[in-house]
Backbone as CSV, one residue per row, in Angstrom:
resi,resn,N_x,N_y,N_z,CA_x,CA_y,CA_z,C_x,C_y,C_z
1,UNK,-10.847,2.980,6.376,-11.461,4.243,6.053,-11.817,5.009,7.319
2,UNK,-12.021,4.262,8.401,-12.322,4.942,9.669,-11.168,5.827,10.119
3,UNK,-9.943,5.331,9.895,-8.779,6.115,10.302,-8.737,7.443,9.557
4,UNK,-9.067,7.441,8.279,-9.039,8.670,7.485,-10.131,9.623,7.945
5,UNK,-11.306,9.087,8.212,-12.408,9.919,8.699,-12.023,10.574,10.032
6,UNK,-11.404,9.796,10.916,-10.982,10.334,12.216,-9.895,11.392,12.047
7,UNK,-8.941,11.142,11.153,-7.868,12.112,10.931,-8.408,13.410,10.335
8,UNK,-9.290,13.292,9.366,-9.891,14.490,8.763,-10.638,15.283,9.824
9,UNK,-11.378,14.608,10.675,-12.125,15.279,11.742,-11.181,16.062,12.654
10,UNK,-10.042,15.459,13.011,-9.063,16.147,13.867,-8.512,17.372,13.154
11,UNK,-8.125,17.223,11.891,-7.581,18.360,11.145,-8.604,19.494,11.058
12,UNK,-9.851,19.154,10.782,-10.888,20.185,10.665,-11.179,20.835,12.016
13,UNK,-11.282,20.029,13.082,-11.546,20.568,14.425,-10.436,21.508,14.878
14,UNK,-9.200,21.187,14.516,-8.062,22.015,14.926,-7.750,23.112,13.902
15,UNK,-8.523,23.170,12.849,-8.315,24.152,11.781,-6.861,24.152,11.306
16,UNK,-6.359,22.952,11.035,-4.984,22.810,10.586,-4.934,21.960,9.322
17,UNK,-3.800,22.004,8.639,-3.601,21.169,7.469,-2.972,19.853,7.913
18,UNK,-2.963,18.892,7.031,-2.341,17.630,7.400,-2.309,16.640,6.258
19,UNK,-1.602,15.567,6.503,-1.461,14.511,5.516,-1.745,13.167,6.161
20,UNK,-2.516,12.369,5.477,-2.821,11.009,5.907,-2.027,10.096,4.978
21,UNK,-1.258,9.182,5.550,-0.460,8.261,4.755,-0.966,6.849,4.993
22,UNK,-1.242,6.152,3.905,-1.720,4.779,3.990,-0.838,3.887,3.134
23,UNK,-0.854,2.607,3.431,-0.028,1.654,2.704,-0.856,0.962,1.626
24,UNK,-0.435,1.131,0.404,-1.093,0.479,-0.716,-0.312,-0.745,-1.140
25,UNK,-0.461,-1.125,-2.376,0.253,-2.283,-2.900,0.274,-2.212,-4.415
26,UNK,1.299,-2.773,-4.987,1.357,-2.890,-6.438,0.178,-3.724,-6.930
27,UNK,-0.356,-4.558,-6.056,-1.513,-5.389,-6.416,-2.767,-4.553,-6.667
28,UNK,-2.736,-3.291,-6.270,-3.863,-2.411,-6.542,-3.895,-1.912,-7.968
29,UNK,-2.786,-2.071,-8.693,-2.722,-1.612,-10.079,-2.355,-2.720,-11.052
30,UNK,-1.758,-3.790,-10.557,-1.341,-4.906,-11.397,-2.036,-6.172,-10.896
31,UNK,-2.641,-6.893,-11.793,-3.348,-8.115,-11.403,-2.385,-9.151,-10.839
32,UNK,-2.798,-9.794,-9.771,-2.008,-10.851,-9.150,-2.860,-12.102,-9.060
33,UNK,-2.372,-13.211,-9.595,-3.171,-14.431,-9.523,-3.400,-14.866,-8.082
34,UNK,-4.593,-15.313,-7.814,-4.990,-15.852,-6.513,-4.968,-14.809,-5.403
35,UNK,-5.042,-13.536,-5.775,-5.113,-12.460,-4.784,-6.154,-11.444,-5.240
36,UNK,-7.255,-11.920,-5.760,-8.283,-11.049,-6.336,-8.853,-10.077,-5.314
37,UNK,-9.271,-10.572,-4.179,-9.875,-9.708,-3.163,-8.861,-8.691,-2.630
38,UNK,-7.639,-9.137,-2.424,-6.586,-8.245,-1.931,-6.341,-7.120,-2.936
39,UNK,-6.201,-7.476,-4.209,-5.974,-6.468,-5.244,-7.127,-5.492,-5.359
40,UNK,-8.348,-6.001,-5.280,-9.522,-5.127,-5.347,-9.560,-4.169,-4.163
41,UNK,-9.215,-4.667,-2.987,-9.204,-3.807,-1.795,-8.152,-2.710,-1.916
42,UNK,-6.977,-3.062,-2.408,-5.912,-2.066,-2.558,-6.240,-1.060,-3.657
43,UNK,-6.902,-1.493,-4.716,-7.336,-0.561,-5.763,-8.375,0.396,-5.196
44,UNK,-9.275,-0.121,-4.381,-10.269,0.727,-3.725,-9.628,1.734,-2.800
45,UNK,-8.597,1.309,-2.077,-7.891,2.219,-1.175,-7.209,3.337,-1.956
46,UNK,-6.644,3.000,-3.112,-6.004,4.021,-3.946,-7.018,5.064,-4.402
47,UNK,-8.188,4.629,-4.828,-9.240,5.559,-5.251,-9.734,6.375,-4.056
48,UNK,-9.854,5.732,-2.909,-10.279,6.431,-1.701,-9.304,7.554,-1.362
49,UNK,-7.997,7.272,-1.445,-6.983,8.292,-1.154,-7.104,9.477,-2.104
50,UNK,-7.330,9.202,-3.370,-7.509,10.287,-4.345,-8.757,11.106,-4.013
51,UNK,-9.815,10.426,-3.651,-11.073,11.117,-3.342,-10.945,11.999,-2.102
52,UNK,-10.273,11.501,-1.085,-10.057,12.305,0.135,-9.270,13.559,-0.223
53,UNK,-8.230,13.392,-1.032,-7.416,14.542,-1.424,-8.205,15.565,-2.223
54,UNK,-9.054,15.099,-3.126,-9.872,16.012,-3.926,-10.899,16.718,-3.040
55,UNK,-11.530,15.949,-2.161,-12.587,16.510,-1.319,-12.071,17.522,-0.302
56,UNK,-10.901,17.267,0.276,-10.398,18.133,1.351,-9.138,18.910,0.984
57,UNK,-8.692,18.800,-0.255,-7.475,19.474,-0.684,-7.497,20.974,-0.493
58,UNK,-8.643,21.608,-0.743,-8.734,23.064,-0.579,-8.565,23.481,0.874
59,UNK,-8.758,22.540,1.804,-8.575,22.832,3.235,-7.186,22.430,3.708
60,UNK,-6.335,22.025,2.758,-4.956,21.676,3.102,-4.795,20.270,3.652
61,UNK,-5.766,19.426,3.421,-5.704,18.043,3.885,-5.533,17.149,2.663
62,UNK,-4.546,16.290,2.726,-4.315,15.370,1.617,-4.120,13.957,2.150
63,UNK,-4.297,13.000,1.262,-4.060,11.608,1.611,-3.126,11.016,0.582
64,UNK,-2.027,10.473,1.053,-1.042,9.845,0.182,-1.080,8.338,0.375
65,UNK,-0.791,7.645,-0.680,-0.755,6.193,-0.649,0.636,5.755,-1.066
66,UNK,1.293,4.989,-0.236,2.611,4.462,-0.552,2.422,3.026,-1.020
67,UNK,2.773,2.786,-2.259,2.647,1.439,-2.820,4.031,0.914,-3.164
68,UNK,4.335,-0.226,-2.634,5.651,-0.799,-2.876,5.487,-2.227,-3.377
69,UNK,6.588,-2.869,-3.577,6.574,-4.264,-3.995,6.508,-5.174,-2.792
70,UNK,7.283,-6.208,-2.832,7.283,-7.212,-1.773,8.011,-6.691,-0.543
71,UNK,7.425,-6.919,0.624,8.053,-6.551,1.883,8.765,-7.784,2.425
72,UNK,10.037,-7.642,2.730,10.807,-8.754,3.289,10.369,-8.970,4.731
73,UNK,9.890,-10.142,5.019,9.467,-10.491,6.376,10.276,-11.690,6.848
74,UNK,10.072,-12.091,8.081,10.801,-13.231,8.628,10.545,-14.490,7.808
75,UNK,9.332,-14.653,7.312,8.987,-15.824,6.501,8.207,-15.383,5.273
76,UNK,8.899,-15.034,4.200,8.201,-14.531,3.008,7.372,-15.582,2.285
77,UNK,7.459,-16.845,2.693,6.693,-17.887,2.015,5.290,-18.025,2.570
78,UNK,4.988,-17.400,3.697,3.682,-17.585,4.329,2.555,-17.194,3.384
79,UNK,2.626,-16.015,2.818,1.552,-15.552,1.930,1.497,-16.391,0.663
80,UNK,2.638,-16.589,0.018,2.620,-17.265,-1.268,2.281,-18.743,-1.145
81,UNK,2.734,-19.408,-0.105,2.465,-20.843,-0.009,0.991,-21.116,0.264
82,UNK,0.298,-20.209,0.898,-1.128,-20.406,1.171,-1.992,-20.104,-0.037
83,UNK,-1.529,-19.192,-0.873,-2.371,-18.752,-1.979,-2.001,-19.375,-3.308
84,UNK,-0.841,-19.974,-3.392,-0.378,-20.540,-4.656,-0.837,-21.991,-4.776
85,UNK,-1.584,-22.313,-5.803,-2.021,-23.698,-5.992,-0.831,-24.607,-6.273
86,UNK,-0.946,-25.890,-5.957,0.143,-26.830,-6.242,0.496,-26.801,-7.729
87,UNK,1.769,-26.813,-8.013,2.224,-26.847,-9.401,2.498,-25.482,-10.000
88,UNK,2.003,-24.404,-9.397,2.266,-23.062,-9.913,3.647,-22.627,-9.450
89,UNK,4.411,-22.051,-10.332,5.781,-21.653,-10.011,5.811,-20.641,-8.872
90,UNK,6.846,-20.731,-8.063,7.054,-19.795,-6.958,7.490,-18.460,-7.547
91,UNK,6.725,-17.382,-7.344,7.076,-16.082,-7.952,8.395,-15.526,-7.439
92,UNK,8.860,-15.996,-6.288,10.140,-15.509,-5.770,11.302,-16.056,-6.575
93,UNK,11.044,-17.053,-7.379,12.093,-17.646,-8.192,11.913,-17.231,-9.656
94,UNK,11.440,-16.017,-9.835,11.169,-15.491,-11.174,12.442,-15.473,-12.017
95,UNK,12.337,-15.880,-13.284,13.506,-15.820,-14.163,13.846,-14.393,-14.577
96,UNK,12.973,-13.456,-14.274,13.209,-12.066,-14.641,14.246,-11.460,-13.711
97,UNK,15.398,-11.022,-14.231,16.464,-10.489,-13.372,16.031,-9.264,-12.566
98,UNK,15.082,-8.497,-13.077,14.692,-7.268,-12.385,13.649,-7.514,-11.301
99,UNK,13.257,-8.750,-11.129,12.224,-9.074,-10.152,12.662,-8.676,-8.750
100,UNK,11.744,-8.073,-7.996,12.065,-7.684,-6.624,11.773,-8.802,-5.639
101,UNK,11.194,-9.900,-6.084,10.829,-11.000,-5.184,11.985,-11.554,-4.376
102,UNK,13.143,-11.834,-4.986,14.176,-12.490,-4.191,14.614,-11.692,-2.968
103,UNK,14.550,-10.386,-3.016,15.050,-9.595,-1.904,13.925,-8.958,-1.116
104,UNK,13.096,-8.193,-1.757,12.038,-7.472,-1.052,12.597,-6.260,-0.325
105,UNK,11.709,-5.368,0.063,12.102,-4.168,0.793,11.881,-4.412,2.282
106,UNK,12.751,-3.907,3.090,12.608,-4.066,4.534,11.549,-3.099,5.050
107,UNK,10.797,-3.504,6.056,9.772,-2.604,6.617,10.342,-1.263,7.079
108,UNK,11.538,-1.274,7.673,12.133,-0.014,8.135,12.493,0.899,6.966
109,UNK,12.941,0.309,5.860,13.261,1.108,4.672,12.005,1.748,4.108
110,UNK,10.929,0.989,4.103,9.670,1.537,3.603,9.194,2.674,4.494
111,UNK,9.335,2.520,5.789,8.916,3.568,6.725,9.736,4.838,6.492
112,UNK,11.043,4.691,6.341,11.896,5.877,6.110,11.546,6.558,4.794
113,UNK,11.228,5.764,3.787,10.873,6.312,2.486,9.522,7.005,2.536
114,UNK,8.610,6.482,3.333,7.254,7.010,3.401,7.134,8.267,4.255
115,UNK,7.991,8.418,5.220,7.876,9.539,6.168,7.799,10.911,5.515
116,UNK,8.634,11.210,4.497,8.541,12.544,3.888,7.162,12.876,3.302
117,UNK,6.378,11.887,2.937,5.058,12.176,2.376,4.114,12.724,3.423
118,UNK,4.435,12.544,4.692,3.583,13.022,5.775,3.857,14.486,6.112
119,UNK,4.893,15.055,5.561,5.247,16.456,5.892,4.800,17.414,4.831
């Protein structure tokens, strides 16, 4: 939230419009087992983004939240193996064909997709 406060201050001091882009998560809208605090934080961030936009929208300042699914990293098991209790199925091996777990989105793809929201 400090970053948003600092960005708003810059926009107001320079009398200019602007957009603040933050990274959300599907966990902010869909419950995820064993990620309660993470989901609550992302839901709070989503509400914060809406509030910033409502509060400063008339001055041309908005805050966008980009929420995506799984991000493909070098080791996608790090998060799930630490939070998944023994015996719980690995969500990356979901029987649902439409599941995004097996592949995930690349960080660079997410950045390219998110950039237009800043303009």
